[in-house]
C-alpha positions as CSV (number, residue, x, y, z in Angstrom):
1,N,5.0,-14.9,-3.6
2,N,1.5,-13.8,-4.8
3,A,0.1,-14.1,-1.3
4,Y,2.5,-11.6,0.2
5,R,2.1,-9.4,-2.9
6,N,-1.6,-9.3,-2.5
7,Y,-1.3,-8.6,1.2
8,L,0.7,-5.5,0.3
9,L,-1.9,-4.5,-2.3
10,K,-4.6,-4.8,0.3
11,R,-2.5,-2.6,2.6
12,G,-2.3,-0.1,-0.2
13,E,-6.1,-0.1,-0.4
14,Y,-6.3,0.4,3.3
15,M,-4.0,3.3,3.1
16,K,-6.0,4.8,0.3
17,K,-9.1,4.7,2.5
18,M,-7.1,6.2,5.3
19,L,-6.4,9.2,3.1
20,A,-10.1,10.0,3.4
21,V,-9.5,10.7,7.1
22,I,-8.4,14.3,7.8
23,L,-5.7,13.6,10.3
24,S,-4.8,17.2,11.0
25,V,-6.8,19.4,13.4
26,I,-4.0,21.9,13.8
27,F,-5.5,24.4,11.5
28,L,-8.4,24.9,13.9
29,L,-5.7,26.4,16.1
30,C,-3.6,28.2,13.5
31,G,-3.2,31.9,13.3
32,C,-1.2,34.0,10.9
33,G,1.9,35.0,12.8
34,D,4.8,37.3,12.1
35,M,7.0,35.4,9.6
36,S,9.5,36.2,6.9
37,D,8.2,36.0,3.3
38,E,10.1,32.8,2.7
39,S,8.5,31.0,5.7
40,I,5.3,29.1,5.4
41,L,4.9,28.0,9.0
42,K,6.0,28.7,12.5
43,I,6.1,25.7,14.8
44,D,6.7,26.4,18.5
45,G,8.4,29.7,17.4
46,E,10.6,28.1,14.8
47,N,10.2,29.6,11.3
48,I,9.8,26.8,8.7
49,K,11.0,27.9,5.3
50,T,8.7,27.0,2.4
51,S,11.6,25.1,0.8
52,E,11.9,22.9,3.8
53,Y,8.1,22.3,3.9
54,M,8.1,21.4,0.2
55,I,10.4,18.4,0.9
56,Y,7.8,17.0,3.3
57,L,5.1,17.7,0.7
58,Y,7.1,15.9,-2.0
59,E,7.0,12.8,0.2
60,Q,3.2,13.1,0.6
61,M,2.8,13.6,-3.2
62,K,4.7,10.4,-3.9
63,S,2.7,8.5,-1.3
64,F,-0.6,9.7,-2.7
65,E,0.2,9.0,-6.3
66,E,1.6,5.5,-5.5
67,T,-1.7,4.8,-3.8
68,G,-4.2,6.4,-6.2
69,G,-2.2,7.4,-9.3
70,E,-1.9,11.0,-10.7
71,D,-5.7,11.3,-10.9
72,I,-5.9,11.2,-7.2
73,W,-5.6,15.0,-7.2
74,E,-9.0,15.2,-8.8
75,M,-10.6,13.5,-5.8
76,K,-12.1,14.8,-2.6
77,F,-11.9,13.2,0.9
78,D,-14.8,14.0,3.2
79,G,-15.4,17.0,0.9
80,V,-11.8,18.2,1.1
81,D,-9.6,18.4,-2.0
82,A,-6.9,15.7,-2.1
83,Q,-4.2,18.3,-2.4
84,E,-5.4,20.1,0.8
85,V,-5.2,16.7,2.6
86,A,-1.7,16.1,1.3
87,K,-0.6,19.6,2.3
88,Q,-2.0,19.2,5.8
89,N,-0.5,15.7,6.2
90,A,2.9,17.2,5.3
91,V,2.5,19.6,8.2
92,N,1.6,16.6,10.4
93,S,4.8,14.9,9.4
94,L,6.8,18.1,10.0
95,M,5.3,18.5,13.4
96,M,6.1,14.9,14.3
97,V,9.7,15.3,13.3
98,K,10.1,18.7,15.1
99,N,8.5,17.2,18.3
100,A,11.0,14.3,18.3
101,V,14.0,16.6,17.6
102,K,12.9,18.9,20.4
103,R,13.0,15.9,22.9
104,S,16.0,14.1,21.6
105,D,18.5,15.8,23.9
106,T,16.4,14.9,27.0
107,L,16.3,11.3,25.8
108,N,20.1,11.3,25.2
109,I,19.5,10.6,21.5
110,Y,22.1,12.0,19.1
111,I,23.4,11.6,15.6
112,N,26.6,9.4,15.5
113,D,29.2,9.0,12.8
114,E,27.5,6.1,11.2
115,D,24.3,8.1,11.0
116,E,26.2,11.0,9.4
117,K,27.3,8.8,6.6
118,K,23.8,7.5,6.0
119,I,22.4,11.1,6.1
120,K,24.9,12.2,3.5
121,D,24.1,9.3,1.2
122,E,20.3,9.6,1.6
123,S,20.4,13.4,1.2
124,S,22.3,13.1,-2.0
125,K,19.9,10.5,-3.4
126,L,16.8,12.4,-2.4
127,Y,18.1,15.7,-3.9
128,E,18.9,14.0,-7.2
129,E,15.5,12.2,-7.2
130,M,13.7,15.5,-6.8
131,G,15.5,17.0,-9.8
132,E,13.4,19.8,-11.3
133,Y,11.0,19.8,-8.3
134,A,13.9,20.9,-6.1
135,K,14.9,23.7,-8.5
136,E,11.3,24.9,-9.0
137,N,10.8,25.1,-5.2
138,G,14.1,26.6,-4.2
139,I,15.2,23.5,-2.3
140,S,18.9,23.4,-1.7
141,R,21.1,20.4,-0.8
142,E,21.4,22.0,2.7
143,D,17.6,22.0,3.0
144,V,17.5,18.3,2.1
145,E,20.4,17.4,4.5
146,K,18.7,19.2,7.4
147,T,15.4,17.4,6.7
148,V,17.1,14.0,6.5
149,R,19.2,14.7,9.6
150,E,16.1,15.6,11.6
151,S,14.1,12.7,10.2
152,T,17.0,10.4,11.3
153,L,16.7,11.8,14.8
154,Q,12.9,11.2,14.7
155,E,13.5,7.6,13.7
156,K,15.9,7.1,16.6
157,V,13.3,8.6,19.0
158,F,10.7,6.3,17.5
159,E,12.9,3.2,18.2
160,F,13.5,4.4,21.7
161,I,9.8,5.0,22.5
162,T,8.8,1.6,21.0
163,S,11.8,-0.5,22.0
164,G,10.1,-2.3,24.8
165,F,7.0,-3.3,22.7
166,E,6.3,-7.0,22.1
167,I,3.2,-8.2,20.3
168,S,0.7,-10.5,22.0
169,R,1.2,-13.9,20.4
170,A,-2.5,-14.7,20.9
171,D,-3.6,-11.5,19.3
172,F,-1.3,-11.9,16.3
173,D,-2.1,-15.6,15.8
174,S,-5.8,-14.7,15.8
175,Y,-5.1,-11.9,13.3
176,F,-3.1,-14.2,11.0
177,E,-5.8,-16.9,11.2
178,N,-8.4,-14.4,10.1
179,Y,-6.1,-13.1,7.4
180,C,-5.7,-16.6,5.9
181,E,-9.4,-17.3,6.1
182,E,-10.2,-14.0,4.3
183,N,-7.5,-14.5,1.7
184,K,-7.8,-18.2,0.8
185,K,-7.4,-17.5,-2.9
186,E,-4.2,-15.5,-2.5
187,L,-2.6,-18.4,-0.6
188,K,-2.4,-20.4,-3.9
189,D,-0.8,-19.8,-7.2
190,I,-2.8,-21.9,-9.8
191,S,-2.3,-22.3,-13.5
192,V,-5.1,-24.0,-15.5
193,K,-6.1,-25.4,-18.8
194,Y,-9.7,-25.6,-19.8
195,L,-12.3,-26.2,-22.5
196,F,-15.5,-24.3,-22.8
197,K,-18.7,-25.1,-24.6
198,K,-20.8,-21.9,-25.1
199,C,-24.4,-23.0,-24.9
200,D,-27.7,-22.9,-23.1
201,T,-27.0,-25.1,-20.1
202,N,-30.7,-26.0,-19.9
203,N,-30.5,-27.5,-23.3
204,E,-30.5,-31.3,-23.0
205,E,-28.6,-31.9,-26.2
206,S,-25.8,-29.5,-25.1
207,R,-25.6,-31.2,-21.7
208,E,-25.3,-34.7,-23.3
209,E,-22.5,-33.4,-25.6
210,I,-20.4,-32.0,-22.7
211,E,-21.0,-35.2,-20.7
212,G,-19.7,-37.2,-23.7
213,I,-16.6,-35.0,-23.8
214,Y,-16.1,-35.4,-20.1
215,E,-16.3,-39.2,-20.4
216,R,-13.7,-39.1,-23.2
217,I,-11.3,-37.1,-21.0
218,L,-11.7,-39.4,-18.0
219,T,-11.3,-42.5,-20.2
220,S,-8.3,-41.3,-22.3
221,G,-6.6,-39.2,-19.6
222,D,-5.6,-36.9,-22.5
223,F,-7.0,-33.6,-21.6
224,D,-4.8,-31.5,-23.9
225,S,-5.8,-33.3,-27.1
226,I,-9.5,-33.1,-26.4
227,A,-9.4,-29.5,-25.2
228,G,-7.4,-28.7,-28.3
229,E,-10.5,-29.7,-30.4
230,D,-12.4,-26.9,-28.7
231,P,-11.9,-23.5,-30.4
232,N,-12.5,-21.8,-27.1
233,G,-10.2,-24.1,-25.2
234,K,-6.8,-23.3,-23.6
235,T,-4.2,-26.0,-23.8
236,E,-1.4,-23.8,-22.6
237,A,-1.5,-23.3,-18.9
238,E,-2.4,-19.8,-17.7
239,D,-2.3,-18.2,-14.3
240,I,-5.8,-18.3,-12.9
241,D,-5.6,-14.5,-12.1
242,E,-5.0,-13.8,-15.8
243,C,-7.6,-16.1,-17.3
244,E,-10.8,-14.6,-18.6
245,L,-13.0,-17.0,-16.6
246,P,-16.2,-16.2,-14.7
247,E,-15.6,-15.8,-11.0
248,E,-17.6,-18.9,-10.1
249,I,-15.4,-21.0,-12.3
250,K,-12.3,-19.5,-10.7
251,D,-13.7,-20.3,-7.3
252,A,-14.1,-23.9,-8.3
253,A,-10.4,-24.0,-9.5
254,Y,-9.1,-22.8,-6.2
255,N,-10.5,-25.9,-4.6
256,M,-8.5,-28.2,-6.9
257,N,-5.2,-29.9,-6.4
258,E,-2.4,-30.2,-8.9
259,G,-3.4,-32.5,-11.8
260,D,-7.1,-32.5,-10.9
261,I,-9.7,-32.4,-13.6
262,S,-12.9,-30.7,-12.6
263,G,-16.3,-32.0,-13.1
264,I,-18.6,-30.3,-15.5
265,L,-18.9,-26.6,-14.3
266,E,-21.8,-24.4,-15.3
267,S,-21.7,-20.6,-15.9
268,A,-24.2,-18.2,-17.4
269,E,-22.5,-18.6,-20.8
270,G,-22.1,-22.4,-20.9
271,F,-20.1,-25.4,-19.6
272,Y,-16.4,-25.6,-18.5
273,I,-14.1,-28.4,-17.8
274,I,-10.8,-27.3,-16.1
275,K,-7.5,-29.0,-15.4
276,A,-5.3,-27.6,-12.6
277,E,-2.0,-27.8,-14.3
278,S,0.0,-26.6,-11.3
279,V,-0.8,-25.6,-7.8
280,E,1.8,-23.8,-5.6
281,E,0.8,-23.4,-2.0
282,A,2.1,-20.3,-0.2
283,D,4.9,-20.9,2.3
284,I,2.7,-20.2,5.3
285,E,5.6,-19.9,7.8
286,K,7.4,-17.4,5.5
287,L,4.2,-15.5,4.9
288,K,3.5,-15.4,8.6
289,S,6.9,-14.1,9.4
290,E,6.6,-11.3,6.8
291,I,3.2,-10.3,7.9
292,E,4.3,-10.4,11.6
293,K,6.9,-7.7,10.8
294,I,4.2,-5.5,9.1
295,Y,1.8,-6.1,12.0
296,T,4.5,-5.3,14.6
297,D,5.4,-2.1,12.8
298,E,1.8,-1.0,12.7
299,K,1.4,-1.6,16.4
300,K,4.6,0.4,17.1
301,K,3.3,3.2,14.9
302,E,0.1,3.2,17.0
303,I,2.1,3.6,20.2
304,Y,4.3,6.3,18.8
305,S,1.2,8.1,17.4
306,K,-0.3,8.3,20.9
307,Q,2.9,9.6,22.3
308,N,3.1,12.2,19.5
309,E,-0.5,13.3,20.3
310,I,0.6,14.0,23.9
311,W,3.6,16.0,22.7
312,S,1.4,17.9,20.1
313,K,-1.1,19.2,22.6
314,D,1.1,22.1,23.5
315,T,2.6,22.6,20.1
316,T,1.7,26.0,18.6
317,V,1.4,26.3,14.8
318,E,1.0,29.4,12.7
319,K,0.9,29.6,8.9
320,N,1.6,32.2,6.3
321,D,-1.7,32.3,4.3
322,G,-0.1,33.8,1.2
323,Q,2.6,31.1,0.9
324,W,0.1,28.3,1.8
325,N,-2.5,29.3,-0.7
326,S,0.1,29.6,-3.5
327,I,0.9,25.9,-3.3
328,K,-1.0,23.9,-5.9
329,I,-0.7,20.1,-6.7
330,G,-1.9,18.1,-9.7
331,K,-3.0,19.1,-13.2
332,G,-3.0,22.8,-13.8
333,A,-0.8,23.5,-10.8
């Protein structure tokens, strides 16, 4: 459904804006500790191999490029290079996982046999997906499996922490009502046919001509034949989003019902007459259910993020400057 598709696209735009926020403050606390040459970080005394860190960075790179394309690495966010933001966000993800793993025993959360099968499958897929990236960065299958195992534990801790959460129906209903109000266009899939008279709309002769055409359409009911006389007309229905129509003309189309023929519409270029060939309304209940899942997940993430902030207060992080500075992303890396 286009409405749900556009909602996800809007979420993508939101996430792109969120990349501009530097989430990590840990480097204000970082020192350069005693680490082996192959380690890039030390988190609470645990040496983090560069190969392990690069798996987390791989996920960040995918996320950034899915949001902003490969050119995103040429951008800056609040004056900070995109690659530096991605590198720091990878540390945030790593910290979040390590904090969860550290507390999993206390919470009686463990990996079971079913989890093990899932870990094996996901590790194999991820390693194959990384391909040359894994080879170039010394990432082994064991590195990937360790990362997936710890991430699985973190997911289970997430579910434990957020398991008692229920959204406020009043808050969500208000949120969804606002969403529908702000996205009226996305709640309809419309295909249209139209004819267009390019002219000066202040010219009386042109106005009389389009009025005559409009009368013929209403009298005959044969929009296609009359529109077919127009070299600029479209007698094959097109999706409104794909039509090269001025926005004000599209806006008028969104207020039409299936089979409606518009009045005479004016634009800066001339007159239009439109027929709404088909109008498909979004399945509001289905859309509401899908967005509720996204909304609930976002609220759970907020809860977990606050818990992680508490856990992170006492987390010590050191970095190997040589390893850190050697990592480059994007063109010319």
